[in-house]
C-alpha positions in Angstrom: 87.2 142.6 144.9 88.8 142.0 142.0 85.6 139.9 141.2 83.8 143.3 141.5 85.2 145.1 139.0 82.9 144.9 135.6 84.4 142.9 132.9 86.6 145.8 131.3 88.3 147.3 134.3 89.3 143.0 135.0 90.4 142.8 131.4 92.5 145.5 131.2 94.2 144.4 134.8 94.3 141.2 133.9 96.6 142.6 130.6 98.4 145.1 132.6 99.4 143.0 135.8 100.3 140.0 132.7 103.1 142.8 131.3 104.2 143.5 134.5 104.3 139.7 135.9 106.6 139.1 132.4 108.8 141.5 133.1 109.3 140.9 136.7 110.3 136.9 135.5 112.9 138.1 133.5 114.6 140.6 136.5 117.6 138.7 136.0 118.3 140.5 132.7 116.2 144.0 133.1 116.9 144.7 137.3 113.3 145.0 137.0 112.2 143.0 139.8 108.6 143.3 141.3 109.8 145.9 143.9 111.2 148.2 141.4 108.2 147.7 139.3 105.9 148.9 142.0 107.6 151.9 142.5 107.6 152.8 138.8 104.1 152.3 138.2 102.4 152.7 141.6 102.0 156.4 141.4 100.1 156.7 138.4 97.7 154.1 139.4 96.2 155.1 142.5 96.4 158.7 144.1 94.6 160.3 146.9 91.5 162.2 145.7 92.6 165.5 146.9 96.2 167.5 147.4 97.6 166.8 150.2 101.1 167.8 151.4 104.7 165.4 150.8 104.2 163.5 153.7 101.0 162.4 152.9 102.0 161.8 149.2 104.9 159.4 150.2 102.9 157.3 152.8 100.4 156.7 150.0 102.4 155.9 147.8 104.2 153.5 150.0 100.9 151.8 150.4 100.1 152.1 147.1 103.8 150.1 146.1 103.2 147.4 148.5 99.6 146.9 146.8 100.9 146.8 143.1 104.0 144.6 144.1 101.9 142.4 145.9 99.3 142.1 142.5 102.4 141.0 140.4 104.1 138.4 142.7 100.8 136.9 143.0 99.8 137.8 139.7 98.6 133.8 138.7 96.6 133.2 141.8 94.9 136.5 141.5 94.2 136.7 137.3 94.3 133.1 136.9 96.8 130.6 136.3 96.5 131.7 132.4 97.4 135.3 132.9 101.1 134.1 131.1 98.9 132.8 127.9 97.8 136.3 127.2 101.1 137.2 125.4 
């Protein structure tokens, strides 16, 4: 799916997840592992198209957080091994 994104969107995602991956690599110092980062950023990345109840929102946020955590942990494989060289 990522390869089907417009180039500008792909570049933005590579940079975003490059930053998140870099932060996660320093989790021993900053306490921000992939899980914590995902919980922090997930609600701002994807959301349901229409207002729903708190239970639906909570389920949706958890699913998005799992996806974001996966993308952070596997960013090198997903976005290319040179993701650290962006910085």
